C-alpha positions in Angstrom: 1.1 -141.2 -75.9 2.8 -143.2 -73.1 1.5 -142.8 -69.6 4.8 -141.4 -68.4 6.2 -139.6 -71.3 8.3 -136.5 -70.7 5.5 -134.2 -71.6 3.0 -135.9 -69.3 5.4 -135.9 -66.4 6.2 -132.3 -67.0 2.5 -131.3 -66.9 1.9 -133.4 -63.7 4.8 -131.8 -61.9 3.9 -128.3 -63.0 0.3 -128.7 -62.0 1.4 -130.0 -58.6 3.7 -127.1 -58.1 0.8 -124.7 -58.6 -1.5 -126.9 -56.4 0.9 -126.9 -53.5 1.7 -123.2 -54.0 -2.0 -122.3 -53.7 -2.4 -124.7 -50.7 0.4 -122.8 -48.9 -1.1 -119.5 -49.9 2.2 -118.4 -51.6 2.2 -115.8 -54.4 4.3 -116.5 -57.5 6.9 -114.0 -56.2 7.0 -115.6 -52.8 7.6 -119.0 -54.3 10.3 -117.5 -56.6 12.0 -116.0 -53.6 11.9 -119.2 -51.6 13.4 -121.2 -54.5 15.8 -118.5 -55.5 14.3 -118.6 -59.0 12.9 -115.7 -60.9 9.3 -114.7 -60.9 9.2 -115.1 -64.6 10.5 -118.6 -64.5 7.9 -119.7 -61.9 5.1 -117.9 -63.8 6.1 -119.6 -67.1 6.4 -123.0 -65.4 2.8 -122.8 -64.2 1.6 -121.6 -67.6 1.1 -124.9 -69.4 1.0 -123.3 -72.8 4.8 -122.6 -72.4 7.1 -125.6 -72.9 9.2 -125.8 -69.7 10.6 -128.8 -68.0 12.3 -128.2 -64.7 15.5 -130.1 -63.8 15.6 -132.5 -60.8 17.6 -129.9 -58.9 14.9 -127.3 -59.5 12.2 -129.8 -58.4 14.1 -130.2 -55.2 14.1 -126.5 -54.7 10.3 -126.4 -55.2 9.8 -129.4 -52.8 11.9 -127.8 -50.1 10.1 -124.4 -50.5 6.7 -126.0 -50.4 7.6 -128.2 -47.5 6.7 -131.5 -49.3 8.4 -134.7 -50.3 9.7 -134.4 -53.9 7.6 -137.5 -54.8 4.4 -135.4 -54.2 5.3 -133.4 -57.3 4.5 -136.6 -59.2 1.1 -137.2 -57.7 -1.6 -138.0 -60.3 -3.6 -134.9 -61.4 -6.1 -134.4 -64.2 -4.1 -133.9 -67.4 -6.7 -131.9 -69.3 -6.0 -128.3 -70.1 -7.6 -127.0 -66.9 -5.2 -125.8 -64.3 
């Protein structure tokens, strides 16, 4: 598999969303409220067994809500099955 395939990038972004949410101390519901997305969407996004790939617009919402630069969502993270 390529280093930057759609699947790998999606996992990296989703793990980073969870990482920064936990750093900020936000619950899933709080992050959903800040992004104006549903709790279910944010929950499913963090659940790596569910196939979800957020749009660039959605990534921008997460970056704004988490107070980070959107590029930080693409930081390297372990790609094994651990959260």
